[in-house]
C-alpha positions in Angstrom: 17.1 69.9 -20.7 15.6 66.5 -19.9 12.7 68.1 -18.1 11.9 70.4 -21.0 12.0 67.5 -23.4 9.7 65.5 -21.2 7.2 68.3 -21.0 7.3 68.7 -24.8 6.8 65.0 -25.4 3.8 65.1 -22.9 2.3 68.0 -24.8 2.7 66.2 -28.1 1.2 63.0 -26.7 -1.8 65.0 -25.3 -2.3 66.6 -28.8 -2.1 63.2 -30.5 -4.5 61.6 -28.1 -7.1 64.3 -28.4 -6.9 65.3 -32.0 -5.0 62.9 -34.3 -6.9 59.9 -33.1 -10.4 61.4 -33.6 -12.2 59.0 -36.0 -14.0 61.8 -37.9 -13.6 65.6 -38.2 -16.6 67.9 -38.1 -16.5 71.5 -39.3 -19.1 73.8 -37.9 -19.9 77.4 -38.4 -21.6 77.6 -35.0 -18.5 79.0 -33.4 -19.9 81.0 -30.4 -18.5 79.5 -27.1 -21.9 78.4 -25.7 -22.9 76.7 -29.0 -19.4 75.0 -29.3 -19.9 73.6 -25.8 -23.2 72.1 -26.8 -21.7 70.5 -29.9 -18.8 69.1 -27.9 -21.3 67.6 -25.5 -23.2 66.0 -28.5 -19.9 64.6 -29.9 -19.2 63.0 -26.5 -22.7 61.5 -26.3 -22.3 60.1 -29.8 -18.9 58.6 -28.9 -20.3 57.0 -25.8 -23.0 55.4 -27.9 -20.9 54.3 -30.9 -17.3 54.4 -29.9 -16.6 56.9 -32.8 -14.7 59.9 -31.7 -15.5 63.3 -33.3 -13.3 66.3 -33.4 -15.5 69.5 -33.5 -13.6 72.2 -35.5 -15.0 75.8 -35.5 -14.8 77.5 -38.9 -15.8 81.1 -39.4 -18.7 81.3 -41.8 -16.9 83.9 -43.9 -13.9 81.6 -44.3 -15.8 78.4 -45.0 -15.8 78.6 -48.9 -12.1 79.3 -49.1 -11.2 76.7 -46.5 -13.3 74.0 -48.2 -11.8 74.7 -51.6 -8.2 74.6 -50.2 -8.9 71.4 -48.3 -10.5 69.7 -51.3 -7.4 70.6 -53.4 -5.1 69.0 -50.7 -7.3 65.9 -50.4 -7.8 66.9 -46.7 -11.5 67.7 -46.3 -13.2 66.9 -43.0 -15.7 64.1 -42.9 -18.8 66.3 -42.3 -19.4 70.0 -42.8 -22.3 72.0 -41.4 -22.9 74.6 -44.0 -25.3 77.1 -45.6 -27.6 76.6 -48.6 -25.3 78.6 -50.9 -22.7 75.9 -50.9 -24.9 72.8 -51.5 -25.1 72.7 -55.3 -21.7 74.3 -56.1 -19.9 71.9 -53.8 -21.9 68.9 -55.2 -20.8 70.0 -58.8 -17.2 70.5 -57.7 -17.0 67.0 -56.1 -16.5 68.4 -52.5 -19.7 66.6 -51.3 -20.4 62.9 -51.6 -23.9 63.3 -53.1 -24.7 59.5 -53.0 -23.8 59.3 -49.3 -25.9 62.3 -48.3 -28.8 61.1 -50.4 -28.5 57.7 -48.7 -28.9 59.3 -45.3 -32.0 61.3 -46.3 -33.5 58.1 -47.7 -32.7 56.1 -44.6 -34.2 58.8 -42.3 -37.2 59.0 -44.6 -37.8 61.8 -47.2 -41.3 62.3 -46.0 -40.1 63.3 -42.5 -38.4 66.4 -44.0 -39.8 69.7 -45.0 -40.2 69.6 -48.8 -38.8 73.1 -49.3 -35.5 72.2 -47.6 -35.2 69.0 -49.7 -36.1 70.8 -53.0 -33.4 73.4 -52.4 -30.8 70.7 -52.1 -31.8 68.6 -55.2 -29.2 67.6 -57.7 -31.1 65.7 -60.4 -33.1 63.0 -58.5 -30.8 63.1 -55.5 -30.6 65.2 -52.4 -27.0 66.6 -52.3 -26.8 67.4 -48.6 -28.9 66.6 -45.5 -31.1 69.4 -44.3 -30.5 70.2 -40.6 -32.4 73.3 -39.6 -33.7 76.6 -41.0 -35.7 79.7 -40.4 -38.2 81.5 -42.4 -38.6 85.3 -42.7 -42.0 86.3 -41.3 -44.7 89.0 -41.4 -45.0 89.8 -37.7 -48.4 91.4 -37.1 -50.8 92.5 -34.3 -53.5 89.8 -34.5 -55.5 91.7 -31.8 -55.7 94.8 -34.0 -56.5 92.8 -37.1 -59.4 91.0 -35.3 -60.8 94.2 -33.8 -60.8 95.8 -37.3 -62.4 92.7 -38.9 -59.3 92.1 -41.1 -58.0 88.8 -42.6 -54.5 87.8 -41.6 -51.7 89.3 -43.8 -51.3 86.3 -46.1 -51.5 88.2 -49.4 -50.7 91.5 -51.1 -54.4 92.3 -51.0 -54.9 91.6 -47.3 -51.8 93.6 -46.4 -52.9 96.6 -48.4 -56.4 96.5 -46.8 -54.7 96.3 -43.3 -52.4 99.3 -44.2 -55.4 101.4 -45.2 -57.5 100.4 -42.2 -54.9 100.7 -39.5 -52.8 103.7 -40.5 -53.5 106.7 -38.3 -51.8 109.7 -36.7 -50.5 107.3 -34.0 -49.9 104.2 -36.1 -47.7 103.6 -39.2 -49.5 101.1 -41.4 -46.2 99.2 -42.0 -42.5 99.6 -41.4 -40.8 98.5 -44.7 -37.0 98.2 -45.3 -35.7 101.2 -47.3 -32.0 101.4 -46.4 -30.5 100.4 -49.7 -27.0 99.3 -48.4 -28.5 97.0 -45.8 -28.8 93.2 -46.4 -32.0 93.4 -44.5 -33.6 95.3 -47.4 -32.3 92.7 -49.8 -33.9 89.9 -47.9 -37.2 91.7 -47.4 -37.4 92.7 -51.1 -36.6 89.2 -52.3 -39.4 87.8 -50.1 -41.9 90.3 -51.4 -40.9 89.7 -55.0 -40.9 85.9 -54.6 -44.4 86.1 -53.2 -45.6 87.4 -56.6 -43.6 84.9 -58.6 -40.8 87.2 -59.7 -37.7 85.2 -60.7 -34.6 87.3 -61.4 -32.6 84.4 -62.9 -35.3 83.5 -65.4 -34.4 84.2 -69.1 -36.2 87.1 -70.7 -37.4 90.4 -69.4 -39.2 90.8 -66.1 -42.7 92.0 -66.8 -46.0 92.6 -65.0 -45.2 90.4 -62.0 -42.2 92.7 -61.2 -44.3 95.8 -61.8 -47.1 94.7 -59.4 -44.5 93.7 -56.8 -42.8 97.1 -56.9 -46.2 98.8 -56.7 -47.0 96.8 -53.6 -43.6 97.6 -52.0 -44.1 101.3 -52.6 -47.5 101.0 -50.9 -46.0 99.5 -47.7 -43.0 101.9 -47.9 -45.3 105.0 -48.2 -47.1 103.7 -45.0 -43.8 103.7 -43.2 -41.9 106.5 -41.5 -39.6 108.6 -43.6 -35.9 108.0 -43.7 -33.6 105.0 -44.2 -35.3 102.1 -42.4 -33.9 98.7 -41.6 -34.4 96.0 -38.9 -33.7 98.3 -36.0 -36.5 100.8 -36.6 -39.0 98.1 -37.6 -38.4 96.3 -34.3 -38.5 99.4 -32.2 -41.7 100.7 -33.7 -43.4 97.3 -33.4 -42.3 96.9 -29.8 -43.6 100.4 -29.0 -47.1 99.6 -30.5 -46.6 102.1 -33.3 -47.1 99.8 -36.2 -49.3 96.7 -36.8 -46.9 94.9 -39.3 -43.3 94.4 -39.9 -41.2 91.8 -41.7 -38.5 90.2 -39.5 -36.7 86.9 -38.7 -37.8 84.5 -35.9 -35.0 85.8 -33.7 -37.5 88.4 -32.7 -39.7 85.8 -30.9 -37.9 85.7 -27.6 -37.5 89.5 -27.6 -41.2 90.0 -28.1 -41.8 88.1 -24.9 -39.5 90.3 -22.8 -36.7 87.7 -22.5 -33.8 89.9 -23.7 -32.9 93.0 -21.8 -31.1 94.6 -24.8 -34.3 94.7 -26.8 -37.3 95.0 -24.5 -40.9 95.6 -25.6 -42.0 99.1 -24.7 -45.7 98.6 -25.4 -46.2 98.9 -21.6 -44.2 99.8 -18.5 -42.9 96.3 -17.9 -39.9 95.4 -20.2 -40.2 91.7 -19.1 -43.9 91.4 -20.1 -45.0 88.8 -22.6 -48.1 90.9 -23.4 -46.9 91.8 -26.9 -46.1 88.2 -27.7 -49.6 87.1 -26.8 -51.0 89.7 -29.2 -48.7 88.8 -32.1 -49.2 86.5 -35.1 -46.7 85.3 -37.7 -47.1 84.6 -41.4 -44.3 82.9 -43.3 -45.9 82.3 -46.6 -47.7 85.1 -48.4 -48.8 85.6 -52.0 -49.2 88.2 -54.7 -51.6 88.2 -57.7 -49.0 86.6 -59.9 -48.4 83.6 -57.5 -51.5 82.3 -55.8 -49.4 79.7 -53.9 -47.2 82.3 -52.4 -43.7 81.8 -51.2 -41.6 81.8 -48.0 -38.0 83.1 -47.9 -35.9 80.8 -45.9 -32.3 80.3 -44.7 -31.6 76.5 -44.4 -28.4 74.8 -43.1 -27.2 71.3 -44.1 -24.8 68.5 -43.1 -22.6 67.5 -45.9 -20.6 64.2 -46.0 -17.5 65.1 -48.1 -15.6 63.2 -50.8 -12.7 62.6 -48.4 -14.9 61.2 -45.6 -14.9 57.9 -43.7 -18.3 57.5 -45.2 -19.8 54.9 -42.9 -18.8 56.7 -39.7 -19.9 60.1 -41.1 -23.3 58.6 -42.0 -23.6 57.3 -38.4 -22.8 60.8 -37.0 -25.4 62.5 -39.1 -28.0 59.8 -38.5 -27.5 60.3 -34.7 -27.5 64.1 -35.0 -30.8 64.0 -37.0 -32.6 61.4 -35.0 -31.7 60.4 -31.4 -29.7 63.6 -31.0 -31.8 65.9 -33.1 -33.4 67.8 -30.2 -29.9 68.5 -28.9 -28.9 69.7 -32.4 -31.9 72.2 -32.4 -31.2 73.2 -28.8 -28.0 75.0 -29.9 -30.2 78.0 -30.8 -33.9 77.0 -31.0 -35.2 80.4 -31.9 -33.3 80.3 -35.2 -33.2 76.6 -35.7 -36.6 75.4 -36.9 -36.8 71.6 -37.3 -36.6 70.7 -41.0 -37.2 67.1 -40.0 -40.6 67.1 -38.3 -40.7 63.6 -36.8 -40.0 59.9 -37.3 -41.9 56.7 -38.2 -43.3 56.6 -34.7 -44.5 60.1 -34.4 -44.6 62.4 -37.5 -44.5 65.5 -35.3 -42.0 64.3 -32.6 -39.3 66.8 -33.3 -41.6 69.7 -33.8 -43.1 69.0 -30.4 -39.7 68.6 -28.8 -38.3 71.8 -30.4 -41.4 73.9 -29.3 -40.6 73.0 -25.6 -36.9 74.0 -25.8 -36.1 77.1 -23.8 -35.4 80.4 -25.7 -34.2 83.7 -24.5 -31.1 85.4 -23.2 -31.6 87.1 -19.8 -34.7 85.0 -19.0 -35.7 81.6 -20.5 -39.1 80.2 -21.5 -40.3 77.5 -23.9 -42.0 78.6 -27.1 -45.1 76.7 -26.0 -45.3 78.9 -23.0 -45.3 82.0 -25.1 -47.2 81.1 -28.3 -50.1 78.8 -29.2 -49.7 75.5 -31.1 -51.3 77.1 -34.2 -48.7 79.9 -34.2 -45.8 77.4 -33.8 -47.1 75.1 -36.5 -47.6 77.9 -38.9 -44.0 79.1 -38.4 -42.6 75.6 -39.0 -44.8 75.1 -42.0 -43.1 77.9 -43.8 -40.2 75.5 -44.6 -42.6 73.4 -46.7 -42.7 76.1 -49.4 -39.4 77.7 -48.7 -37.5 79.1 -51.7 -34.8 81.4 -52.8 -33.9 82.9 -56.2 -31.7 80.7 -58.3 -31.9 77.5 -56.2 -34.3 75.5 -58.5 -32.3 76.5 -61.5 -28.9 75.7 -60.0 -28.0 79.4 -60.3 -27.8 80.5 -56.6 -24.4 81.9 -57.2 -25.6 84.2 -60.0 -28.7 85.2 -57.9 -26.4 86.0 -55.0 -24.2 88.3 -57.2 -27.4 90.1 -58.4 -28.7 90.5 -54.8 -25.3 91.6 -53.4 -24.9 94.3 -56.1 -27.9 96.0 -54.4 -29.1 97.6 -57.6 -32.6 96.1 -56.9 -32.6 98.0 -53.6 -31.4 101.3 -55.2 -33.9 101.3 -58.1 -36.7 100.3 -55.8 -35.8 103.3 -53.6 -35.8 105.7 -56.5 -39.3 104.5 -57.3 -40.5 104.8 -53.7 -39.1 108.3 -53.6 -41.0 109.3 -56.8 -37.8 110.0 -58.7 -38.9 107.5 -61.4 -42.2 105.8 -62.3 -42.8 102.1 -62.1 -42.3 101.4 -65.8 -38.9 103.2 -65.6 -38.0 101.1 -62.6 -38.8 97.8 -64.4 -36.8 98.9 -67.4 -33.8 99.9 -65.3 -33.9 96.5 -63.4 -34.1 94.6 -66.7 -31.1 96.5 -68.1 -29.1 95.9 -64.9 -30.0 92.1 -65.0 -28.4 91.8 -68.5 -25.0 92.4 -67.0 -25.3 89.2 -65.0 -26.3 86.9 -67.9 
């Protein structure tokens, strides 16, 4: 009995020493084992420098909203949360985030060192409600060699893309591979990007008009240049990898695969699945425009650090300052192909972190730095997408309503009806306007 009691007390002591005495608690949605290990190493490096112990707590992204709401009600929020864009303004309004503390960190690090788009999406009045950490922008992935050979301008606009579709479509080549599978989030993301590019704003009061009409007409053009059937990310990647299309829309997670670094998704353009030939022939466009929006738009997913209302504010600030400065390259190294630096540099070198990030190894079965695979111009263009990054409802503080509209997928379904010639474009616009009324 005494032995069992001793073992129990030892276990309790171990638990107390390793958990209860952590100075700050950090919730992260980067829960994969390899990513957790990197975050644990960062926490240890921070503790060695400052003496502040950090408990890294994995939280499933699907559970984050519920967990945060429950913890706030119990007065037991962690000190810092790594979270997605969708929570920034709702949590700021609900008092879950300490907006003043987060704004102070951004000011101290230097607002000018951050990508403007990432800051603008986190604005609450004149303050930045959470600290931008990393992000990625959706991209038009295109064969720059084929464009050059045909004398085509890069696909930076509706007009340029349509010209390329007309010039490069053939019996052996689909002019584009658009997303047409209506129940896939992939189509929702691609469609939002295309509509944003023409200045369509689904949360704006009043009816959607000519901008929506032109955007739908453009989407039908690229869909008609695509194979028949229900298309999503899988077919677009496979056809591009096989050299059967000159353009697709994809996320940056394709960049290592393009270079033959992932055995589960090899390029098939030649006989060598480990070849970087396709990567060398590929260009990327993050920001493109339609006739209704000459500045264009980039669709982005941005992540943030949020100091909470229950935090030990001073120690939480120190942790974020470290993670966004001295430890920022380590923060990005957790998954560099999908974590673009939203903080480009510091007072010494305005491009310090972009340079460091571009040299981080990417890949699964083989590793290589992005600078070994892509030119500096390509890398800079990709990162620049975060300058103009936007999403429906962010600027208006109505991201929640925009998300409900997108998740209902009626935009996908109506667009597909139009693509399939079951309705004309004016009917499609009317149907979308009627459906939008339900979300007012």
